[in-house]
N, C-alpha and C positions, 0 to 999 in steps of 0.2 A: 651638406650640413650633417654632422654626426650627432647622434643621440647617445648620451651617457646615462646608464641606469645605475642607481645606487641601491644597495640592499644592506640589511642588517643581518649578519649571520647569527647562528645559534651558539657560537663558541666564544662570545664576548669580545670579539675583535672590533666591534663597531661597524660603521658604514664602510663599504668597499665599492669601487667602481667595477662594473662588469661590461665588457664589450668584446665581442669576437672580432677576428681579423676581417670579417666581412661587414662590420659595422652593426651587426645584430646581436641580440642577447642569445647566447647558446647555453642551454641548460641540459642537465641529465638528472635522472631520478633512479631510485632503487625501491623496490617493493618487496617487503618480507611479510611473513605471517604475523597476525596480531600478537600471537604468543611471544614472538621474538621481541617486539617492542615492549610488551608488558614485562618480560623477564629483564630486559636491559634497563628500562626506566622506572618501573614500579616495584620490581623484585617480588612479584606475586604470581609467578608461574611455578606449578608444582607437578611432581610425578608421585603417583601412589602405587608402588609395587605391592603385589600380594601373591601369596602361595598358601593355598588352603588344601588340606588333605581330607580324604574320605567324605567328600560331598556326594550327595545322591540326587536322583531325579527331582526336578522342580524346586530345588532348594536355592535360597538366596545366598551367594557366596561373598559379595563385596558391596559396600555402599559408601557414597560420599554425599554428605548433607551440607548445604550452604549455611554455615553458621555466622556469616558476616551480616552485620546490621545495616550496611550501606553500600554493598557491592554485589554484583551478580557473579555467580560461578559459571564459567564457560568451559564446557568439556570439548577439547579439540580432537582427541583420539584415544583409542584403547587398543591394547594388544591382549591376546588370549590364547592359551594352549590348554587342551583338555586331556585327561587320562584315557578317554575312550571317545571314539568317533561319535559325534552327536550334535545336538542343537543347543544353542545358547540364546538368551534374550537380554537385551538392555532396555531398562525401564526408566521413565521419569515418574516422580510421584512426590509424596509427602511423608513425613514421619521421621522419627529419630531411630537409627539402628540400635539394636540391643542384642544381647546374648552372644557377643563375639569378642574378638581381640582388637584393641585400638591400633590403628596404623597412623604413624606420624608422616604427613606428606613431606617429601624432599624438595627443597627449593631448587629450581633449575638454574638459578644464578648463584653459583657456589660462593661468590664474594659477598652475598647478602646474609644478614642475620635474621631477616624477617621470617616469620612462620605463618602458616595458614590461619585465617581467622577462626576463633573458637568462642563459644558462649558458655563454656563450662560443662556442657553435656557432650555426649559422644557425637562426633561429626563424620569420622572416617573409620570404618570397621571392616574386618573380614571375618568370615565364619571360622569356627574352630573344629577340631577333629570331631566328626559326627554331629556337630551342632550348627545348623544354619542360622543366619541372621533373622531377626524378627523386628516388628515395629514399623515397617513401611507399608504404605498403601500406594499401589500403582495407579497412575493417571493414564498409562498406556505404554505399549511396547513401541520403541522408536527404531529398533534394529534387531534383526534375527540373523544368526550365523549358523551355518552348518559346517562343522569341522570334520572333514572326512579322514584325516590322517592323525593318528594319535601323536601327541606331543608336538604337533606342528603349530608354530606361532602364527596367528592371523591378526591382521591389523584392520580396524574399522576407523576410517577418517570421518569425523563429524564436521570438519572444516569450520569450527567455531559456531556451529548452528545450534548446539544444545546450550541453552541459557537457563540457569536456575536462579530464581529469586530467593529471598530469605526463607529458610526452612524447607526449601524444595530439595529433593533427593534424587540422585542418579544411582541405579543399582543393577547388578548382574544376577541373572537367575538361570540355572541349568534347565534345559528342556526336559519334557516328560519322557523322552525316548532313551535316556541314559539308564542302563541296566545294572552296571557294576560301580559301586562307590570307588572314588579315587581322587587324584589331585586336580586342582584348577589353579593355573598361574597366569599372571599377566601384569599389566601396568595401565593405570588410567592417567591421562595427561590433561591438565586443566589450568585455568588461571582466573584470577579475580579482577574485575574491572567495574 
């Protein structure tokens, strides 16, 4: 006796019969990062590229605040290069970034017209020449990097573990060991869900 399994696919073709040559259901699956599915289905995956000049030791150079009223902001990864070998810290905290230049997050789904949630106040900013960002309070350092080669891009993979609720902020701060002001560049990757 043969068993026939019927399923409804997600492409609107209705019910279909599935049976392998051995009389069993043969299936396969694919697994991708959550950001992939978010970009494809929700169109809310973004990149925040930044280039800040003349930052000094212990200054905050970039911040991304979750301005959504119904979604969490998930940080998946960051890249960073420094003007001088030294330390960098990534913080989570609260507060609205101020005293910087607004950055418009780039939607990773080029076919989408959706933009990052905003509530009318600044949510993504980078520092300006000789002026660090202000307005944030750190809840703690979640990652420290030591970049030993000048201008070498480093990647920190958070693997979707950094989740920010409404008005929570993710920000980068130079370590205290930097002795010569210079540029900081990189990209923050995140999505809303």
